[in-house]
N, C-alpha and C positions, 0 to 999 in steps of 0.2 A: 199769932192766933188767927189773924185774918186769912193767912195762907192755908192753915189747917181747915178753917171753915169752908173756904172755897173748894178744897179737895173733897171734903165730905159732901158738899152739895153736888159736885160733879159725880161722885160715886153714887149718890142717891138717884141722879138722873139716869145712870146706867143700870140701876138695880131693880127698878120696877118690873114686875112680871110681864112677859110679852103676851099673856093671855089671862083671862079671868080664872080658868081652871087651874088646878094644882097638879103636881106630880103624884102619880099613883104608886103605891107600894104593894106588891103582891109577893107573898112567900110561897114557894113551891118546892117542897123537900128542903134541901139545904141551899137553895138559890133564892136570892132577893131580886125581883124584877122591878126596876124603876122606870116608869114611862110618863110621857107628857111633859109639859113646861115646868121649868124650875121656878119656884116661887119663894117668898120670904118666910115660909113656915117649914120648909123642907128639912132644915137642920134639926129642928125640934122633932119633926116626925121621924127622922132617921134615928135620933137618940132614943125615942120611945120604942121604935121597932127593935132596935138592938138590945133593949132592956128585956125583951121577951124572946126574941129569936136569935140564933147564932148561925147566920149564913156563912158559907164558905166560898160563895161567888156572888158578885153583883152584876146583873145584866142591865145595861142601859138600852132602852127600847123606844124607838120612835119619839125622840124628844127634840123640839126646836130650840131648846135652851131657855134663857130667861134671866133670872136674878143672878147677877154676877157675884155679888158678895156671898150669897148662899151657895153658889156653885163652888167657890173657893172653900167655904167652911165644910160643906158636905164632902168635898174631895179630901180635905184634911182629915176628917173623921175616918173615911175609908182607908186612907193611908195609915193612920194610927192603928187601925184594926188589922193592918197587913192583909187586906182583902184583894183578891184579883178581880179585875173587871173585864167585861166582854160587851160587845156591841151587837145589837140586832136592829136592822133598819137604819134610819137616819139618826145621828146624834150630833147636834150642832151647838156651837157657842158655849154656854155654861155647862151643858151636858158633856161636851168634849173635854172640858177642864176636869170634870168629875171622872170621866173615863181615864184620862191621863194619870190620875192619882192612884190607879190600881197597882198593886205590887207586881202583878203580871197582867198583860193585856192581850186580848185576842178578838177576832171576828167569830161570829157564830153562824149557824144555819137557821136561825130564827126567821130570817127573811132571805130572799135570794141574794147571792153575792153582788149582783148588778145593782141592787137598791140598798145595799148596806154601806155606810160611809161615816166618817168622822169629819166634821167641819169646824175649822178654826177661823176666827176673825178678830180684829181689834175691837176695843171697847167703843161703844157709841150710845147715843141717846136712844130712848125707847122707840122713837119713830124712825130710827135708822138714818137720820139725815146729818147728824153732827158727830164728828169723831171726838173722842175723849182721850187724847194722847197723853194726858197727865196720868192716866191709869196704865199706860203701856209698859213702863219698866217692870212693874210687879208681874204682869202677865208674861212678859218675856222671860223673867227669872223662873217663873213656874214652868213654862213650856220647856225651857232649856234644861232645868233640873230634872223634871219628870221623864224626859226623853234621854237622859244620860248624856246630854250635850251632843247628841247625834243630829238634832234638828239643825239644818244648815243656817249659818248666821245671816246670809243674805235673804233667805226665805223667811227667817224669823223677823227680820226688820220689816219686810213687806207685809207680814201677817199682822203684827201688832201696831205698825205705823202705816196703815193702808192709804193709798191715794184717795180712795173713796170709802166712806163709812161702811158700805155694804159689800166691799170686796171680801172674798172668801177663799180659803185654801181647803180643799177636800182630799181626804186620804181614803182610797178604795183598797180592797185586798189585792195584792199583786197577782194572785192566782186568776184574777179576772182577765189578765192579759198574757199574751205569749211570752215565754221566758226570753225570747230573742228580741222583744220589743224595746225600743229606746226608752219609752216612758211606760212605767208600770203602776200607775194608779195615783200619783200625786197631781192634782188638777187645781190650777189657779184660775178663779173666775173673777173678772174685773168688770165693774159697772161702767157702762158706756154713756155718753151724753144723751143718747136717745132712750135711756132707761133699760136697754137690753143688757145682757151680760156676754162678754167674750171669754170663753173658757179654753184653756190650753193645758195639755199634759206636759209636765216638766221632765225632760230627758234625764235619765240616770238616777231617778229617785223612786223609792217605794216605801210603803208604810213601815216595813221592818227596818229598812236601812236608816230611816230618819228617826227611829225610836218611838213612833206612834203606837205600834204594837211590839210586843216582846216575843211572841210566838207565831210562827208561820202557819201552823196547823189551824184549820177552821174547826172550832169547837162544836161538836154535835150535842145539842141540848136534848135532855130526856123528854119523853112525851108529856110528863106532868108540868114541865116548864113551858113547853110550847102551848099547852092548853090554856095558860093564863095570859098569853100574849094578846093584847087587845088589837 
């Protein structure tokens, strides 16, 4: 019982929203656009939205992540609905886990390819100073499963068991880089003692090859969807 209580308390430490604002839901045609930080009411909001609308695509737009538990649950619901996901701009942390839950996954032209990315990291406290490695096995299972076991084991270990709580792995679209380049968009950023970050492209890896996206084509969003992107 004590071990379960400790785990729940640790989970709570990682769950609090990273900002006071909530994720915004906008329906444009048959596309649901979800933007902003993930908070503890997003699963309820998604359920309510799906009770009225029947989207055929979910676009994750400019989200820094947030509530880990709701990220899992929102992702599970998207997976149950067999909905594809797409990314516009930056999608980090809990947002990235929601993105990985899509039945198909792609980048869009909602934002320039140079500023569109999916960022994954290990669980940590809200202030980003303490790693919560007790939560890492579930995250590793989720990433491994959703990427069809394409995500490299050594990179997965560094992602969910980071040296520093703020270490991050970013996936950019491979089209941003020359086809002959050794590294094509998987970037590992490691927090340094002086609080700066040292980022390096990982040779031989790209977002399609490691299963972050399932389609190489950049999805062109219709004008009515671009019109609601904040």
